[in-house]
C-alpha positions as CSV (number, residue, x, y, z in Angstrom):
1,X,-1.8,-3.0,-5.2
2,X,-5.0,-1.1,-4.8
3,X,-8.5,-2.2,-5.7
4,X,-12.0,-0.7,-5.8
5,X,-14.5,-1.6,-3.2
6,X,-16.7,-4.5,-4.4
7,X,-14.5,-4.5,-7.5
8,X,-16.0,-1.2,-8.7
9,X,-14.1,1.1,-11.0
10,X,-11.6,3.5,-9.3
11,X,-10.9,5.1,-12.7
12,X,-13.9,6.0,-14.8
13,X,-12.4,8.3,-17.4
14,X,-9.2,10.0,-18.6
15,X,-9.6,12.8,-16.0
16,X,-9.5,10.3,-13.2
17,X,-6.4,8.6,-14.5
18,X,-4.6,11.9,-15.2
19,X,-5.4,13.2,-11.8
20,X,-4.0,10.1,-10.2
21,X,-0.8,10.4,-12.2
22,X,-0.4,14.1,-11.4
23,X,-0.5,13.2,-7.7
24,X,2.1,10.5,-8.2
25,X,4.3,13.0,-10.0
26,X,4.2,15.4,-7.0
27,X,4.4,12.9,-4.2
28,X,7.1,10.5,-5.4
29,X,9.9,13.0,-5.2
30,X,8.5,14.5,-2.0
31,X,8.6,11.1,-0.3
32,X,11.8,10.1,-2.0
33,X,10.1,7.0,-3.5
34,X,11.4,5.5,-6.8
35,X,8.9,3.9,-9.2
36,X,10.1,1.0,-11.3
37,X,6.8,-0.3,-12.7
38,X,3.1,0.7,-12.7
39,X,-0.2,0.2,-14.4
40,X,-3.7,1.7,-14.0
41,X,-6.7,-0.5,-14.9
42,X,-10.3,0.2,-14.4
43,X,-10.9,-1.2,-10.9
44,X,-7.3,-1.8,-9.7
45,X,-3.7,-0.7,-10.1
46,X,-0.2,-2.1,-9.5
47,X,3.0,-0.4,-8.6
48,X,6.6,-1.4,-8.0
49,X,8.1,1.2,-5.6
50,X,11.4,1.4,-3.8
51,X,11.0,3.4,-0.6
52,X,13.6,5.7,1.0
53,X,13.6,6.8,4.6
54,X,9.9,7.9,4.4
55,X,7.5,4.9,4.9
56,X,5.4,3.7,2.0
57,X,2.3,4.3,4.2
58,X,3.0,8.0,4.1
59,X,3.0,8.1,0.3
60,X,-0.1,5.9,0.0
61,X,-2.1,7.7,2.6
62,X,-1.5,11.1,0.9
63,X,-2.0,9.7,-2.6
64,X,-5.2,7.7,-2.0
65,X,-6.9,10.2,0.4
66,X,-6.3,13.1,-2.0
67,X,-7.4,11.1,-5.0
68,X,-10.7,10.0,-3.3
69,X,-11.6,13.6,-2.4
70,X,-11.1,14.6,-6.1
71,X,-12.8,11.6,-7.4
72,X,-15.9,12.1,-5.2
73,X,-16.1,15.7,-6.3
74,X,-15.8,14.9,-10.0
75,X,-18.5,12.2,-9.8
76,X,-20.8,13.8,-7.2
77,X,-20.5,10.8,-4.9
78,X,-19.4,10.2,-1.3
79,X,-18.0,7.3,0.7
80,X,-15.4,4.7,0.4
81,X,-13.7,4.0,-2.9
82,X,-10.9,1.6,-2.2
83,X,-11.2,-2.0,-0.9
84,X,-9.5,-1.9,2.5
85,X,-6.0,-0.7,2.8
86,X,-3.5,-0.9,0.0
87,X,-1.8,-4.4,-0.2
88,X,2.0,-4.5,-0.2
89,X,4.7,-7.1,-0.5
90,X,8.4,-6.7,0.4
91,X,10.5,-7.9,-2.6
92,X,14.1,-9.0,-2.9
93,X,15.2,-6.7,-5.8
94,X,17.9,-8.8,-7.5
95,X,15.7,-11.9,-7.6
96,X,12.2,-10.4,-8.4
97,X,12.6,-7.0,-10.0
98,X,12.5,-8.1,-13.6
99,X,9.7,-10.6,-13.0
100,X,7.6,-8.0,-11.3
101,X,8.1,-5.3,-13.9
102,X,7.0,-7.8,-16.6
103,X,4.1,-9.0,-14.7
104,X,2.8,-5.5,-13.8
105,X,3.3,-4.2,-17.4
106,X,1.5,-7.2,-19.0
107,X,-1.7,-6.5,-17.1
108,X,-3.4,-4.5,-19.9
109,X,-2.8,-7.5,-22.3
110,X,-4.2,-10.0,-19.8
111,X,-7.2,-7.7,-19.2
112,X,-7.9,-7.4,-23.0
113,X,-7.3,-3.7,-23.1
114,X,-4.7,-4.0,-25.8
115,X,-4.2,-6.8,-28.4
116,X,-0.4,-7.1,-28.4
117,X,2.9,-5.5,-27.4
118,X,2.5,-2.8,-30.1
119,X,-0.7,-1.8,-28.4
120,X,0.8,-2.0,-25.0
121,X,3.5,0.4,-26.1
122,X,0.8,3.0,-26.9
123,X,-1.2,2.4,-23.7
124,X,-0.7,5.6,-21.8
125,X,-1.4,4.3,-18.3
126,X,1.4,1.7,-18.0
127,X,5.1,2.0,-17.5
128,X,6.0,-0.2,-20.5
129,X,6.0,2.7,-23.0
130,X,8.6,4.6,-21.0
131,X,10.9,1.5,-20.7
132,X,10.7,0.9,-24.4
133,X,11.4,4.5,-25.3
134,X,7.9,5.3,-26.7
135,X,6.8,7.7,-23.9
136,X,8.4,10.0,-21.3
137,X,7.4,9.6,-17.7
138,X,9.5,11.9,-15.6
139,X,8.8,10.2,-12.3
140,X,9.5,6.6,-13.5
141,X,13.0,5.3,-12.9
142,X,13.7,3.8,-16.3
143,X,17.5,3.8,-16.0
144,X,17.5,1.6,-12.9
145,X,15.2,-1.1,-14.5
146,X,17.1,-1.1,-17.9
147,X,20.4,-1.7,-16.1
148,X,19.1,-5.2,-15.3
149,X,18.9,-5.9,-19.1
150,X,22.2,-4.4,-20.3
151,X,24.8,-1.7,-20.1
152,X,23.7,0.3,-23.1
153,X,20.2,1.8,-23.4
154,X,19.6,0.5,-26.9
155,X,20.6,-3.1,-26.2
156,X,18.9,-3.0,-22.8
157,X,15.6,-2.0,-24.4
158,X,15.9,-4.8,-27.0
159,X,16.6,-7.3,-24.2
160,X,13.7,-5.9,-22.2
161,X,11.3,-6.3,-25.2
162,X,12.5,-9.9,-25.7
163,X,11.8,-10.6,-22.0
164,X,8.3,-9.2,-22.4
165,X,7.7,-11.4,-25.4
166,X,8.7,-14.4,-23.4
167,X,6.1,-13.6,-20.8
168,X,3.2,-13.2,-23.1
169,X,1.8,-16.6,-22.1
170,X,1.9,-15.9,-18.4
171,X,-1.4,-15.9,-16.7
172,X,-2.2,-14.6,-13.3
173,X,0.8,-15.2,-11.0
174,X,-0.5,-15.8,-7.4
175,X,3.1,-16.2,-6.3
176,X,3.7,-12.6,-7.2
177,X,0.5,-11.0,-6.0
178,X,-0.6,-12.9,-2.9
179,X,0.7,-10.4,-0.4
180,X,-0.7,-8.5,2.5
181,X,0.3,-8.2,6.2
182,X,-0.8,-11.1,8.4
183,X,-3.0,-9.6,11.1
184,X,-3.5,-12.7,13.2
185,X,-2.8,-12.6,16.9
186,X,0.7,-13.9,16.4
187,X,1.7,-11.5,13.5
188,X,5.0,-12.3,11.8
189,X,6.6,-13.8,14.8
190,X,4.0,-16.6,14.8
191,X,4.2,-17.0,11.0
192,X,7.9,-17.5,11.2
193,X,7.4,-20.5,13.4
194,X,5.3,-22.2,10.6
195,X,8.4,-22.9,8.7
196,X,10.6,-21.1,6.2
197,X,8.8,-22.4,3.1
198,X,5.5,-21.0,4.4
199,X,7.0,-17.5,5.0
200,X,8.7,-17.4,1.6
201,X,5.6,-18.3,-0.4
202,X,2.9,-16.7,1.8
203,X,1.8,-13.3,2.7
204,X,4.3,-10.5,2.8
205,X,7.7,-11.3,1.4
206,X,9.2,-12.4,-1.9
207,X,12.8,-13.5,-1.7
208,X,15.2,-16.2,-0.9
209,X,15.4,-17.6,2.6
210,X,18.2,-15.4,3.9
211,X,16.4,-12.3,2.6
212,X,13.2,-13.4,4.3
213,X,15.0,-14.1,7.6
214,X,16.7,-10.6,7.4
215,X,13.4,-8.8,6.9
216,X,11.7,-10.7,9.7
217,X,14.7,-9.9,12.0
218,X,14.5,-6.2,11.1
219,X,10.8,-6.1,11.7
220,X,10.9,-8.2,14.8
221,X,10.9,-5.5,17.4
222,X,7.7,-3.7,16.3
223,X,5.9,-6.9,15.3
224,X,6.8,-8.8,18.4
225,X,5.4,-5.8,20.4
226,X,2.1,-6.2,18.5
227,X,2.0,-9.8,19.5
228,X,2.8,-9.0,23.2
229,X,0.1,-6.4,23.4
230,X,-2.5,-8.7,21.9
231,X,-1.5,-11.5,24.2
232,X,-1.8,-9.1,27.1
233,X,-5.4,-8.4,26.3
234,X,-5.1,-5.2,24.4
235,X,-8.0,-4.7,22.0
236,X,-10.0,-1.7,20.8
237,X,-12.0,-1.6,24.0
238,X,-8.9,-1.5,26.2
239,X,-7.4,1.2,24.0
240,X,-10.6,3.3,24.4
241,X,-10.4,2.8,28.2
242,X,-6.8,4.1,28.2
243,X,-7.7,7.2,26.0
244,X,-10.7,7.9,28.1
245,X,-8.7,7.9,31.3
246,X,-6.0,10.1,29.8
247,X,-8.5,12.7,28.6
248,X,-11.1,12.5,31.4
249,X,-14.1,11.3,29.4
250,X,-16.3,8.2,29.3
251,X,-15.5,5.3,27.0
252,X,-18.9,5.6,25.4
253,X,-18.1,9.1,24.3
254,X,-15.2,7.9,22.2
255,X,-17.5,5.6,20.1
256,X,-20.1,8.3,19.7
257,X,-20.1,10.5,16.6
258,X,-19.8,13.7,18.6
259,X,-17.5,16.4,17.2
260,X,-16.7,17.8,20.6
261,X,-13.0,18.5,20.8
262,X,-12.0,16.2,23.6
263,X,-14.0,13.3,22.2
264,X,-12.4,13.8,18.8
265,X,-8.9,13.8,20.4
266,X,-9.6,10.6,22.3
267,X,-11.0,8.9,19.2
268,X,-8.0,10.0,17.2
269,X,-5.6,8.6,19.9
270,X,-7.5,5.3,19.8
271,X,-7.3,5.1,16.0
272,X,-3.6,5.8,16.1
273,X,-2.8,3.2,18.7
274,X,-5.1,0.6,17.0
275,X,-3.5,1.1,13.6
276,X,0.2,1.4,14.7
277,X,0.3,-0.7,17.8
278,X,-2.2,-3.5,17.1
279,X,-2.0,-3.5,13.3
280,X,-5.7,-3.0,12.8
281,X,-6.7,-2.0,9.2
282,X,-8.4,1.3,8.4
283,X,-11.5,-0.7,7.2
284,X,-11.8,-2.4,10.6
285,X,-11.6,0.9,12.3
286,X,-14.1,2.4,9.8
287,X,-16.6,-0.3,10.8
288,X,-16.0,0.1,14.5
289,X,-16.5,3.9,14.5
290,X,-18.9,4.3,11.7
291,X,-16.6,6.7,9.9
292,X,-15.2,6.7,6.4
293,X,-11.8,5.3,5.7
294,X,-10.4,8.8,4.8
295,X,-11.9,10.0,8.1
296,X,-10.1,7.2,9.9
297,X,-6.9,8.0,8.1
298,X,-7.1,11.6,9.2
299,X,-7.8,10.4,12.8
300,X,-4.7,8.2,12.8
301,X,-2.6,11.2,11.7
302,X,-4.2,13.5,14.4
303,X,-3.6,10.8,17.0
304,X,0.0,10.5,16.1
305,X,0.5,14.2,16.7
306,X,-1.4,14.1,20.0
307,X,0.7,11.1,21.2
308,X,3.9,12.9,20.4
309,X,3.0,16.4,21.6
310,X,1.5,15.3,24.9
311,X,3.6,12.1,25.4
312,X,0.5,10.0,25.7
313,X,1.6,6.3,26.2
314,X,-0.6,3.3,25.6
315,X,0.8,1.5,28.7
316,X,0.7,3.6,31.8
């Protein structure tokens, strides 16, 4: 899910929407990401993706950063466009795929952009038309979704349409949209201790208890490290102290807006560690450094390269 900052429009016209879709068409195959459902509204958008071996963050960083640059040029503006980082929820496919596809594709009806399912079928900026056979979207995986409704395409489409009709009275579903990574000091490890019901219905995972436990277990190593680092006193200041020591500059230099090469490298290293090791959001780092979110995104990417190429370690 992505939203405009202060609920402002992220799509002002057809050119904006088409530009966004063209970027998706290019990036989905490049990142080996499948798209099962999607909708673009004026100030927000929803997607149902299945990632491959390339992380979702890779797709979203390239998609949103590139789109913002084009949007700002078209509309002679500058600055942040999206509200914080994108919001994501891990979903158990066999339990939630049909519900999520329906919920996402009914958004234009709930928003009053179309009057009925016939209008939704003609709405260009939603995956419903492709599933019903009224539109062709090369990058949308129609076959996989229809397989949940039947073995033959014609009967599957009929069953899908009936399923959509059944959902017309659905309002906003907080249980399907209330996601987002917990960034408390404890991270997921602490959330798990709050009880299984809390984890299932809360921030980041939609699924039955065994699925939730599996996801938590798989994520445990990196998330527990985040907890350990925070418990050991690692914060932005301490990251800056470490980067300053490695690159031989003052801590204050890192928080200046100087474009001097060594200071930029140190700042990038701090941004990378803060985002990946401590789980800080791009918006938090944007405020801390007085830089735009795209600028912070670039810094994180540069910092990752520096850490890899020079074997810079946070703990030394």
